[in-house]
C-alpha positions as CSV (number, residue, x, y, z in Angstrom):
1,X,-11.9,23.0,-76.9
2,X,-8.0,24.1,-76.7
3,X,-5.7,21.1,-77.0
4,X,-4.1,19.2,-73.9
5,X,-0.2,19.2,-73.7
6,X,-0.4,15.7,-72.7
7,X,3.6,15.7,-72.7
8,X,2.9,17.3,-69.5
9,X,2.2,14.6,-67.7
10,X,5.2,13.2,-65.6
11,X,6.5,9.1,-66.1
12,X,7.6,6.7,-64.6
13,X,9.7,4.4,-66.5
14,X,8.2,0.3,-66.7
15,X,10.7,-1.9,-66.2
16,X,12.6,-1.9,-69.1
17,X,14.7,-5.3,-70.8
18,X,17.2,-3.8,-73.4
19,X,15.7,-4.5,-76.6
20,X,19.1,-5.4,-78.9
21,X,17.1,-5.0,-82.7
22,X,18.0,-2.1,-85.4
23,X,15.6,0.1,-87.5
24,X,16.5,0.8,-90.3
25,X,16.3,3.6,-92.2
26,X,17.0,5.9,-95.5
27,X,17.7,8.8,-97.0
28,X,18.3,9.3,-100.5
29,X,20.0,12.2,-103.3
30,X,20.7,12.8,-106.4
31,X,22.3,15.0,-108.8
32,X,21.4,15.4,-112.3
33,X,21.5,17.6,-115.3
34,X,18.3,19.2,-116.6
35,X,17.9,21.3,-119.3
36,X,14.6,23.0,-117.5
37,X,16.5,24.0,-114.4
38,X,19.8,24.1,-115.5
39,X,20.8,26.2,-112.6
40,X,20.9,23.6,-110.0
41,X,24.9,22.3,-108.9
42,X,24.1,20.9,-105.6
43,X,22.3,17.0,-104.4
44,X,18.7,17.1,-104.4
45,X,16.9,15.2,-100.8
46,X,14.6,12.2,-103.0
47,X,14.0,11.4,-99.2
48,X,9.7,10.8,-98.7
49,X,8.4,12.7,-96.2
50,X,7.0,11.0,-93.4
51,X,6.6,11.6,-90.0
52,X,5.3,14.9,-88.2
53,X,5.9,16.7,-91.4
54,X,3.7,15.4,-92.6
55,X,1.3,14.4,-91.1
56,X,0.8,18.1,-90.1
57,X,2.4,19.9,-92.3
58,X,1.1,23.7,-91.4
59,X,3.0,23.1,-88.8
60,X,5.8,22.5,-89.8
61,X,8.2,25.7,-91.2
62,X,9.5,25.1,-95.0
63,X,12.7,23.9,-94.4
64,X,11.8,21.3,-91.7
65,X,12.4,17.6,-93.1
66,X,11.2,14.2,-91.3
67,X,11.1,11.1,-91.5
68,X,9.7,8.7,-89.1
69,X,11.8,6.1,-86.9
70,X,10.7,2.8,-86.5
71,X,10.8,3.6,-82.5
72,X,8.7,3.8,-80.0
73,X,8.5,3.6,-75.7
74,X,6.4,2.0,-73.2
75,X,5.6,4.2,-70.8
76,X,4.4,5.0,-67.0
77,X,2.5,8.2,-67.1
78,X,2.4,9.3,-63.1
79,X,2.9,12.3,-60.6
80,X,5.6,12.6,-59.3
81,X,7.8,11.2,-61.4
82,X,11.8,12.1,-61.9
83,X,13.0,14.6,-64.7
84,X,13.1,11.6,-67.2
85,X,10.1,11.0,-67.0
86,X,8.7,13.8,-67.8
87,X,8.2,15.6,-71.1
88,X,12.0,15.1,-71.9
89,X,14.8,14.4,-75.0
90,X,19.1,14.7,-74.2
91,X,19.7,13.7,-78.5
92,X,22.9,14.5,-80.0
93,X,23.2,16.8,-82.5
94,X,26.8,17.4,-83.6
95,X,28.2,16.6,-86.7
96,X,28.8,13.8,-88.0
97,X,31.7,13.0,-90.6
98,X,31.1,10.6,-93.3
99,X,32.1,9.3,-96.1
100,X,30.7,8.1,-98.9
101,X,31.8,4.7,-101.7
102,X,30.6,3.6,-104.6
103,X,32.0,0.6,-105.4
104,X,31.3,1.3,-108.9
105,X,34.2,3.2,-109.7
106,X,35.9,3.2,-106.0
107,X,35.6,7.0,-104.7
108,X,34.8,8.4,-101.6
109,X,34.2,11.8,-100.6
110,X,33.5,13.1,-96.6
111,X,29.2,14.0,-95.9
112,X,28.6,15.8,-92.9
113,X,24.5,14.6,-90.9
114,X,23.1,16.3,-87.4
115,X,19.9,15.5,-86.8
116,X,18.1,18.8,-86.2
117,X,14.4,18.3,-84.8
118,X,12.5,15.0,-83.0
119,X,8.8,14.7,-83.1
120,X,6.6,12.2,-81.0
121,X,2.7,11.3,-79.8
122,X,2.3,11.0,-76.4
123,X,-0.4,8.4,-75.6
124,X,-2.0,8.8,-72.1
125,X,-2.8,5.4,-72.3
126,X,-5.1,3.2,-69.8
127,X,-5.4,3.7,-66.4
128,X,-3.6,1.5,-63.9
129,X,-6.8,-0.5,-61.9
130,X,-6.7,1.4,-58.6
131,X,-5.2,4.7,-59.9
132,X,-6.4,8.0,-59.4
133,X,-7.4,10.0,-62.8
134,X,-6.6,13.1,-61.7
135,X,-8.7,16.3,-62.8
136,X,-7.4,15.9,-66.6
137,X,-9.7,19.0,-67.8
138,X,-8.0,21.2,-65.2
139,X,-4.4,20.3,-65.8
140,X,-4.8,21.4,-69.6
141,X,-4.1,24.7,-68.3
142,X,-1.4,23.6,-66.5
143,X,2.7,24.6,-68.6
144,X,3.2,21.7,-70.5
145,X,4.3,21.1,-74.3
146,X,2.8,24.1,-75.3
147,X,6.0,26.7,-75.0
148,X,9.6,26.7,-74.7
149,X,11.9,23.1,-73.0
150,X,14.4,24.1,-70.1
151,X,17.3,23.9,-72.0
152,X,16.9,25.7,-75.2
153,X,14.8,23.3,-78.0
154,X,12.4,25.2,-78.8
155,X,9.2,23.9,-80.0
156,X,7.2,23.8,-83.0
157,X,3.3,24.1,-82.6
158,X,1.3,21.0,-81.0
159,X,-2.1,19.7,-80.9
160,X,-3.8,17.1,-79.8
161,X,-6.6,15.9,-77.2
162,X,-7.0,14.3,-74.2
163,X,-5.2,11.1,-74.9
164,X,-1.9,12.2,-76.9
165,X,-0.7,15.0,-78.5
166,X,1.4,15.6,-81.3
167,X,4.7,17.8,-81.2
168,X,7.9,18.6,-82.2
169,X,11.4,20.0,-80.9
170,X,14.6,21.0,-82.3
171,X,17.6,19.5,-81.3
172,X,20.2,21.8,-81.3
173,X,23.5,21.4,-82.9
174,X,25.3,19.7,-79.4
175,X,24.2,17.8,-77.0
176,X,22.3,18.8,-74.6
177,X,18.6,18.3,-72.4
178,X,15.9,19.7,-73.1
179,X,11.9,19.2,-71.4
180,X,9.4,20.2,-70.2
181,X,8.7,19.3,-66.6
182,X,5.0,19.0,-64.9
183,X,4.3,22.8,-62.6
184,X,2.4,21.2,-60.1
185,X,2.8,18.7,-57.5
186,X,-0.8,17.0,-57.7
187,X,-0.3,12.7,-57.6
188,X,-1.9,11.3,-60.9
189,X,-1.7,8.0,-62.5
190,X,-0.1,5.4,-63.5
191,X,-1.5,5.4,-66.7
192,X,0.7,2.4,-68.9
193,X,0.9,4.6,-71.9
194,X,3.2,4.9,-74.5
195,X,5.2,7.6,-77.0
196,X,4.6,6.3,-80.8
197,X,4.7,8.2,-83.7
198,X,8.2,9.3,-83.6
199,X,9.7,10.7,-86.7
200,X,13.2,12.7,-87.5
201,X,15.1,16.0,-88.7
202,X,18.4,16.2,-90.8
203,X,21.0,18.0,-92.4
204,X,23.5,16.8,-94.6
205,X,26.2,18.7,-95.7
206,X,26.6,16.8,-99.4
207,X,30.2,16.7,-101.6
208,X,30.0,18.8,-104.1
209,X,28.8,16.4,-107.2
210,X,30.2,18.2,-109.6
211,X,33.3,17.0,-109.1
212,X,31.9,13.4,-108.3
213,X,31.6,10.7,-111.0
214,X,29.0,8.9,-112.1
215,X,27.6,6.4,-110.0
216,X,25.9,4.8,-106.5
217,X,27.8,6.2,-103.7
218,X,26.5,4.9,-99.4
219,X,27.2,5.7,-96.0
220,X,25.7,4.3,-93.3
221,X,25.8,6.2,-89.3
222,X,23.9,4.8,-87.2
223,X,22.6,6.8,-83.3
224,X,22.2,4.0,-80.0
225,X,19.4,4.5,-79.0
226,X,18.2,4.9,-74.9
227,X,18.6,6.0,-71.6
228,X,21.8,7.6,-71.9
229,X,21.8,6.8,-75.3
230,X,22.3,9.1,-78.3
231,X,19.1,10.0,-79.0
232,X,17.4,9.6,-74.9
233,X,13.8,10.4,-74.8
234,X,13.8,9.3,-71.1
235,X,12.2,6.2,-69.4
236,X,10.8,3.8,-71.0
237,X,10.9,0.7,-72.8
238,X,12.7,1.2,-76.4
239,X,11.8,-1.4,-79.0
240,X,14.6,-0.7,-80.5
241,X,18.2,-0.1,-79.5
242,X,19.9,1.2,-83.0
243,X,19.2,3.6,-85.4
244,X,20.8,2.9,-88.6
245,X,20.5,5.7,-91.3
246,X,21.0,4.6,-94.7
247,X,22.4,7.0,-97.3
248,X,22.4,6.8,-100.7
249,X,23.6,9.6,-102.9
250,X,23.2,9.0,-106.7
251,X,25.1,11.4,-109.3
252,X,23.8,11.1,-112.8
253,X,25.8,13.5,-115.3
254,X,25.8,13.9,-119.0
255,X,28.4,14.6,-122.0
256,X,27.6,15.4,-125.7
257,X,29.8,16.9,-127.6
258,X,27.6,18.2,-131.1
259,X,29.6,19.3,-133.8
260,X,28.7,20.7,-137.6
261,X,28.2,18.2,-140.7
262,X,30.9,17.6,-142.5
263,X,33.6,18.3,-139.2
264,X,35.2,15.7,-140.0
265,X,36.8,17.9,-142.3
266,X,39.7,20.8,-141.6
267,X,40.8,23.0,-144.4
268,X,43.5,25.6,-143.0
269,X,43.7,28.6,-145.3
270,X,45.1,32.9,-145.1
271,X,43.2,34.9,-143.2
272,X,41.2,36.5,-146.0
273,X,41.6,33.9,-147.9
274,X,44.7,33.2,-151.3
275,X,44.0,36.0,-153.2
276,X,46.8,38.1,-151.4
277,X,48.8,35.3,-152.4
278,X,47.6,34.4,-156.2
279,X,47.4,37.7,-157.3
280,X,49.7,40.1,-155.3
281,X,52.5,37.4,-153.8
282,X,51.5,38.0,-150.4
283,X,53.4,35.3,-148.1
284,X,50.4,34.5,-145.7
285,X,50.7,35.0,-141.7
286,X,50.2,32.4,-140.9
287,X,47.0,29.2,-142.2
288,X,43.9,29.1,-140.0
289,X,41.3,27.3,-139.3
290,X,38.4,27.9,-136.5
291,X,36.2,25.0,-135.2
292,X,33.0,26.0,-133.7
293,X,30.7,22.2,-131.8
294,X,28.3,22.4,-129.1
295,X,28.9,20.8,-125.2
296,X,27.4,19.7,-122.5
297,X,28.6,18.7,-119.5
298,X,28.5,18.8,-116.1
299,X,31.7,16.8,-115.1
300,X,35.3,16.3,-114.8
301,X,36.6,16.4,-118.0
302,X,39.6,15.2,-119.7
303,X,41.0,16.2,-123.0
304,X,44.0,15.6,-125.7
305,X,45.0,14.5,-128.5
306,X,45.8,11.6,-130.5
307,X,47.9,12.4,-133.3
308,X,48.9,10.4,-136.8
309,X,51.8,12.7,-136.5
310,X,52.8,13.3,-134.1
311,X,55.9,16.5,-133.3
312,X,56.6,16.8,-129.7
313,X,53.5,18.0,-127.2
314,X,51.8,19.4,-131.2
315,X,50.6,17.0,-133.8
316,X,52.0,17.5,-137.5
317,X,50.2,17.2,-141.0
318,X,52.9,16.2,-143.5
319,X,53.3,17.4,-147.3
320,X,51.6,14.1,-149.3
321,X,55.4,14.3,-152.4
322,X,57.8,15.1,-150.1
323,X,56.9,13.3,-146.8
324,X,57.7,17.2,-144.8
325,X,55.8,17.8,-141.6
326,X,55.0,21.1,-139.9
327,X,53.2,21.1,-136.8
328,X,49.9,22.5,-136.1
329,X,48.9,24.8,-132.6
330,X,45.3,23.5,-131.7
331,X,44.0,25.1,-129.2
332,X,40.9,25.6,-127.1
333,X,38.7,27.8,-125.9
334,X,35.1,26.7,-124.1
335,X,32.3,28.5,-122.2
336,X,32.8,30.0,-118.8
337,X,30.8,27.0,-116.9
338,X,33.8,25.2,-117.6
339,X,38.0,25.9,-116.3
340,X,41.1,25.3,-116.3
341,X,43.1,25.3,-112.6
342,X,40.7,27.9,-111.4
343,X,41.3,30.6,-115.2
344,X,38.9,30.5,-118.1
345,X,39.9,29.0,-121.3
346,X,40.7,30.9,-124.0
347,X,42.4,29.7,-126.6
348,X,43.8,26.9,-123.8
349,X,46.1,24.5,-126.5
350,X,45.7,21.1,-125.9
351,X,48.3,18.3,-125.6
352,X,49.3,15.9,-127.5
353,X,49.0,12.2,-125.8
354,X,46.9,11.0,-122.3
355,X,49.1,11.3,-119.7
356,X,50.0,15.3,-121.0
357,X,45.8,15.7,-121.1
358,X,44.2,18.6,-119.2
359,X,41.3,18.5,-116.8
360,X,38.5,21.5,-117.6
361,X,36.0,21.0,-113.9
362,X,32.7,22.5,-113.7
363,X,32.0,25.5,-111.6
364,X,27.9,24.9,-112.7
365,X,26.3,22.6,-115.9
366,X,26.9,23.5,-119.6
367,X,24.1,22.9,-122.2
368,X,24.6,23.2,-124.9
369,X,27.1,25.7,-124.7
370,X,28.7,27.5,-127.4
371,X,32.9,26.4,-128.1
372,X,35.7,26.1,-130.2
373,X,38.4,24.8,-131.8
374,X,41.4,26.9,-133.3
375,X,44.1,25.2,-135.8
376,X,46.7,27.0,-137.0
377,X,50.3,26.9,-138.9
378,X,52.8,29.6,-137.7
379,X,54.1,32.3,-139.9
380,X,58.2,30.5,-139.6
381,X,56.4,27.2,-141.8
382,X,54.9,29.5,-144.2
383,X,58.1,29.6,-146.6
384,X,58.8,26.1,-147.1
385,X,54.9,25.1,-147.7
386,X,54.6,27.7,-150.5
387,X,58.0,26.3,-151.6
388,X,55.5,22.8,-152.7
389,X,52.8,24.9,-154.9
390,X,51.1,22.7,-155.7
391,X,51.1,20.0,-153.1
392,X,48.9,19.1,-150.2
393,X,50.0,18.6,-146.6
394,X,47.0,16.4,-144.8
395,X,47.0,14.5,-141.4
396,X,45.1,13.1,-138.9
397,X,44.5,14.3,-135.9
398,X,42.0,13.0,-132.8
399,X,40.1,15.2,-129.9
400,X,39.7,13.0,-127.5
401,X,37.0,14.1,-124.5
402,X,37.2,12.2,-121.7
403,X,34.6,13.1,-119.2
404,X,34.6,11.5,-115.5
405,X,30.9,9.6,-115.7
């Protein structure tokens, strides 16, 4: 038997009290760096699916997501009745700009939210004493929920029988009335019925988690419910007057720096070693060493140097006998997953001290990225150093990786 479109039945409002209750709904999303899915650079929805698309996934589209609203509406089904007592919805689908905040790090970020789908179940209920049942079977062929609404809220395929019907209509990105009026004037009812199993679909435009420190970020967006309110399903007695959507977004970055064994000591030498100097007396053009390391990260990262011998914005090394100091240029090369002021990081000089720290932004998660530190003493210092042959120049340098996690 073809499903009966009870959605087409007209409604006559039950005289309603004004409820003061608020329904609470939790929406969660998480960003976590994963070696299995390194390309994920956005929040992933972790809200459990419920309502219409959980019960009838075959009737939902791949991008439909619904959660059940704690809302029931008692109504009297009857023909004739006003438009608000037919299959009716008036839902605020406009984008809402809200702020999510972390009490852990004090950060606040903007987020956009809107409702985009509304599903419900219509229950015919019990015929009032002395009322007319009408020809229910004949009514199954009348235009009702099967088809597009008047107003532009296209639907998902419904299912049901002569006692109940489940369906969903999209919510356009504005605030409009959509309805599917009954097309016959034949009297019917009243039946004491209800609207139940109300569930809502939503869209989120989240901030970029790669620019957010680790933490849990929360925010609330609220919708009034009832006749003439933000969520309006027509005439009836509503069990709630407000629906609060409690948003929780969790950011879980990681930072890991891995150097090869014995990397705590860096020996600076001429390009090609000391043989040209020892055998031919050729003065080196510089002293140099590259130090490779591996980097894992997905959060903004600050880097700077601290020095045993600070020489302006560079660290120095000192002669162990004379105390003479010469500056060492320390530069950084990173994979293209990290950028400095939007540019690739290729032998970028690292500054001394936290106030001068450079900030590197992740454009995607980096897992075991090959990176390098470059140490060099310029040619202009070679003559003075070679005049102290047989002595040692040394100094301690600390590389600070300060990630926003």
